[in-house]
Backbone as XML, in Angstrom:
<?xml version="1.0"?>
<chain id="A" units="angstrom">
  <residue number="1" name="MET">
    <atom name="N" x="15.507" y="17.776" z="12.074"/>
    <atom name="CA" x="16.250" y="16.516" z="12.126"/>
    <atom name="C" x="17.624" y="16.796" z="12.725"/>
  </residue>
  <residue number="2" name="HIS">
    <atom name="N" x="18.019" y="16.005" z="13.689"/>
    <atom name="CA" x="19.295" y="16.202" z="14.356"/>
    <atom name="C" x="20.349" y="15.301" z="13.725"/>
  </residue>
  <residue number="3" name="LEU">
    <atom name="N" x="21.438" y="15.902" z="13.272"/>
    <atom name="CA" x="22.493" y="15.126" z="12.606"/>
    <atom name="C" x="23.697" y="14.887" z="13.509"/>
  </residue>
  <residue number="4" name="GLY">
    <atom name="N" x="23.605" y="15.297" z="14.756"/>
    <atom name="CA" x="24.722" y="15.087" z="15.661"/>
    <atom name="C" x="25.906" y="15.988" z="15.352"/>
  </residue>
  <residue number="5" name="ILE">
    <atom name="N" x="25.643" y="17.207" z="14.901"/>
    <atom name="CA" x="26.718" y="18.147" z="14.587"/>
    <atom name="C" x="27.327" y="18.643" z="15.895"/>
  </residue>
  <residue number="6" name="LYS">
    <atom name="N" x="28.637" y="18.547" z="15.992"/>
    <atom name="CA" x="29.349" y="18.957" z="17.199"/>
    <atom name="C" x="30.030" y="20.299" z="16.967"/>
  </residue>
  <residue number="7" name="GLU">
    <atom name="N" x="30.374" y="20.968" z="18.059"/>
    <atom name="CA" x="31.022" y="22.276" z="17.943"/>
    <atom name="C" x="32.353" y="22.181" z="17.202"/>
  </residue>
  <residue number="8" name="ASP">
    <atom name="N" x="33.102" y="21.114" z="17.444"/>
    <atom name="CA" x="34.433" y="20.990" z="16.840"/>
    <atom name="C" x="34.421" y="20.213" z="15.524"/>
  </residue>
  <residue number="9" name="ASP">
    <atom name="N" x="33.266" y="19.714" z="15.128"/>
    <atom name="CA" x="33.194" y="18.893" z="13.917"/>
    <atom name="C" x="31.880" y="19.200" z="13.213"/>
  </residue>
  <residue number="10" name="LEU">
    <atom name="N" x="31.961" y="19.744" z="12.006"/>
    <atom name="CA" x="30.761" y="20.189" z="11.306"/>
    <atom name="C" x="29.991" y="19.052" z="10.653"/>
  </residue>
  <residue number="11" name="PHE">
    <atom name="N" x="30.602" y="17.885" z="10.521"/>
    <atom name="CA" x="29.963" y="16.789" z="9.803"/>
    <atom name="C" x="29.534" y="15.670" z="10.743"/>
  </residue>
  <residue number="12" name="PRO">
    <atom name="N" x="28.405" y="15.026" z="10.450"/>
    <atom name="CA" x="27.967" y="13.884" z="11.258"/>
    <atom name="C" x="28.884" y="12.681" z="11.051"/>
  </residue>
  <residue number="13" name="GLU">
    <atom name="N" x="28.742" y="11.694" z="11.912"/>
    <atom name="CA" x="29.539" y="10.472" z="11.801"/>
    <atom name="C" x="29.166" y="9.723" z="10.521"/>
  </residue>
  <residue number="14" name="PRO">
    <atom name="N" x="30.097" y="8.913" z="9.971"/>
    <atom name="CA" x="29.795" y="8.142" z="8.757"/>
    <atom name="C" x="28.554" y="7.269" z="8.907"/>
  </residue>
  <residue number="15" name="GLY">
    <atom name="N" x="28.361" y="6.665" z="10.067"/>
    <atom name="CA" x="27.178" y="5.833" z="10.292"/>
    <atom name="C" x="25.900" y="6.649" z="10.209"/>
  </residue>
  <residue number="16" name="GLU">
    <atom name="N" x="25.947" y="7.874" z="10.731"/>
    <atom name="CA" x="24.775" y="8.747" z="10.658"/>
    <atom name="C" x="24.493" y="9.143" z="9.214"/>
  </residue>
  <residue number="17" name="LEU">
    <atom name="N" x="25.541" y="9.393" z="8.446"/>
    <atom name="CA" x="25.361" y="9.744" z="7.033"/>
    <atom name="C" x="24.735" y="8.591" z="6.266"/>
  </residue>
  <residue number="18" name="ARG">
    <atom name="N" x="25.198" y="7.363" z="6.538"/>
    <atom name="CA" x="24.624" y="6.198" z="5.854"/>
    <atom name="C" x="23.148" y="6.060" z="6.189"/>
  </residue>
  <residue number="19" name="GLY">
    <atom name="N" x="22.794" y="6.259" z="7.454"/>
    <atom name="CA" x="21.395" y="6.174" z="7.858"/>
    <atom name="C" x="20.561" y="7.256" z="7.204"/>
  </residue>
  <residue number="20" name="LEU">
    <atom name="N" x="21.102" y="8.460" z="7.142"/>
    <atom name="CA" x="20.386" y="9.574" z="6.524"/>
    <atom name="C" x="20.191" y="9.324" z="5.035"/>
  </residue>
  <residue number="21" name="MET">
    <atom name="N" x="21.237" y="8.835" z="4.364"/>
    <atom name="CA" x="21.120" y="8.541" z="2.935"/>
    <atom name="C" x="20.069" y="7.460" z="2.691"/>
  </residue>
  <residue number="22" name="ALA">
    <atom name="N" x="20.031" y="6.441" z="3.538"/>
    <atom name="CA" x="19.037" y="5.372" z="3.387"/>
    <atom name="C" x="17.630" y="5.941" z="3.545"/>
  </residue>
  <residue number="23" name="GLN">
    <atom name="N" x="17.445" y="6.846" z="4.512"/>
    <atom name="CA" x="16.129" y="7.459" z="4.719"/>
    <atom name="C" x="15.742" y="8.311" z="3.523"/>
  </residue>
  <residue number="24" name="LEU">
    <atom name="N" x="16.685" y="9.080" z="2.998"/>
    <atom name="CA" x="16.387" y="9.941" z="1.851"/>
    <atom name="C" x="16.067" y="9.109" z="0.610"/>
  </residue>
  <residue number="25" name="GLU">
    <atom name="N" x="16.796" y="8.012" z="0.401"/>
    <atom name="CA" x="16.521" y="7.147" z="-0.751"/>
    <atom name="C" x="15.140" y="6.512" z="-0.631"/>
  </residue>
  <residue number="26" name="ALA">
    <atom name="N" x="14.770" y="6.080" z="0.587"/>
    <atom name="CA" x="13.444" y="5.492" z="0.794"/>
    <atom name="C" x="12.362" y="6.536" z="0.547"/>
  </residue>
  <residue number="27" name="LEU">
    <atom name="N" x="12.592" y="7.766" z="1.004"/>
    <atom name="CA" x="11.624" y="8.844" z="0.787"/>
    <atom name="C" x="11.487" y="9.142" z="-0.698"/>
  </residue>
  <residue number="28" name="LEU">
    <atom name="N" x="12.603" y="9.159" z="-1.414"/>
    <atom name="CA" x="12.565" y="9.421" z="-2.851"/>
    <atom name="C" x="11.772" y="8.331" z="-3.578"/>
  </residue>
  <residue number="29" name="GLU">
    <atom name="N" x="12.001" y="7.072" z="-3.207"/>
    <atom name="CA" x="11.250" y="5.971" z="-3.819"/>
    <atom name="C" x="9.760" y="6.117" z="-3.528"/>
  </residue>
  <residue number="30" name="LEU">
    <atom name="N" x="9.424" y="6.519" z="-2.305"/>
    <atom name="CA" x="8.022" y="6.702" z="-1.928"/>
    <atom name="C" x="7.393" y="7.811" z="-2.758"/>
  </residue>
  <residue number="31" name="ILE">
    <atom name="N" x="8.108" y="8.921" z="-2.903"/>
    <atom name="CA" x="7.597" y="10.053" z="-3.687"/>
    <atom name="C" x="7.451" y="9.656" z="-5.151"/>
  </residue>
  <residue number="32" name="ASP">
    <atom name="N" x="8.451" y="8.980" z="-5.704"/>
    <atom name="CA" x="8.384" y="8.540" z="-7.104"/>
    <atom name="C" x="7.205" y="7.600" z="-7.316"/>
  </residue>
  <residue number="33" name="GLY">
    <atom name="N" x="6.998" y="6.677" z="-6.395"/>
    <atom name="CA" x="5.890" y="5.737" z="-6.506"/>
    <atom name="C" x="4.549" y="6.452" z="-6.458"/>
  </residue>
  <residue number="34" name="ASN">
    <atom name="N" x="4.396" y="7.408" z="-5.540"/>
    <atom name="CA" x="3.141" y="8.150" z="-5.428"/>
    <atom name="C" x="2.897" y="8.993" z="-6.664"/>
  </residue>
  <residue number="35" name="THR">
    <atom name="N" x="3.937" y="9.577" z="-7.217"/>
    <atom name="CA" x="3.789" y="10.415" z="-8.406"/>
    <atom name="C" x="3.307" y="9.572" z="-9.584"/>
  </residue>
  <residue number="36" name="LYS">
    <atom name="N" x="3.880" y="8.377" z="-9.756"/>
    <atom name="CA" x="3.473" y="7.499" z="-10.857"/>
    <atom name="C" x="2.019" y="7.061" z="-10.686"/>
  </residue>
  <residue number="37" name="ILE">
    <atom name="N" x="1.628" y="6.740" z="-9.465"/>
    <atom name="CA" x="0.250" y="6.301" z="-9.201"/>
    <atom name="C" x="-0.722" y="7.440" z="-9.510"/>
  </residue>
  <residue number="38" name="GLN">
    <atom name="N" x="-0.403" y="8.659" z="-9.087"/>
    <atom name="CA" x="-1.276" y="9.801" z="-9.340"/>
    <atom name="C" x="-1.364" y="10.079" z="-10.836"/>
  </residue>
  <residue number="39" name="SER">
    <atom name="N" x="-0.266" y="9.967" z="-11.550"/>
    <atom name="CA" x="-0.265" y="10.216" z="-12.991"/>
    <atom name="C" x="-1.159" y="9.209" z="-13.700"/>
  </residue>
  <residue number="40" name="ASN">
    <atom name="N" x="-1.093" y="7.945" z="-13.309"/>
    <atom name="CA" x="-1.941" y="6.920" z="-13.914"/>
    <atom name="C" x="-3.412" y="7.178" z="-13.615"/>
  </residue>
  <residue number="41" name="SER">
    <atom name="N" x="-3.726" y="7.630" z="-12.414"/>
    <atom name="CA" x="-5.115" y="7.904" z="-12.045"/>
    <atom name="C" x="-5.663" y="9.072" z="-12.854"/>
  </residue>
  <residue number="42" name="GLU">
    <atom name="N" x="-4.855" y="10.096" z="-13.051"/>
    <atom name="CA" x="-5.300" y="11.273" z="-13.797"/>
    <atom name="C" x="-5.512" y="10.932" z="-15.270"/>
  </residue>
  <residue number="43" name="ALA">
    <atom name="N" x="-4.716" y="10.034" z="-15.811"/>
    <atom name="CA" x="-4.819" y="9.683" z="-17.224"/>
    <atom name="C" x="-6.075" y="8.853" z="-17.499"/>
  </residue>
  <residue number="44" name="ALA">
    <atom name="N" x="-6.534" y="8.110" z="-16.501"/>
    <atom name="CA" x="-7.709" y="7.235" z="-16.694"/>
    <atom name="C" x="-9.003" y="8.029" z="-16.778"/>
  </residue>
</chain>
């Protein structure tokens, strides 16, 4: 994943950070949802 890191600046732009955080939060929700579904299936 490319974060737009520049030679003179180690951190991505604030807009890029917001986008990355949104993607990570969506991924976390997806993982949490899948884990709950699998747990319910195993219990049945």
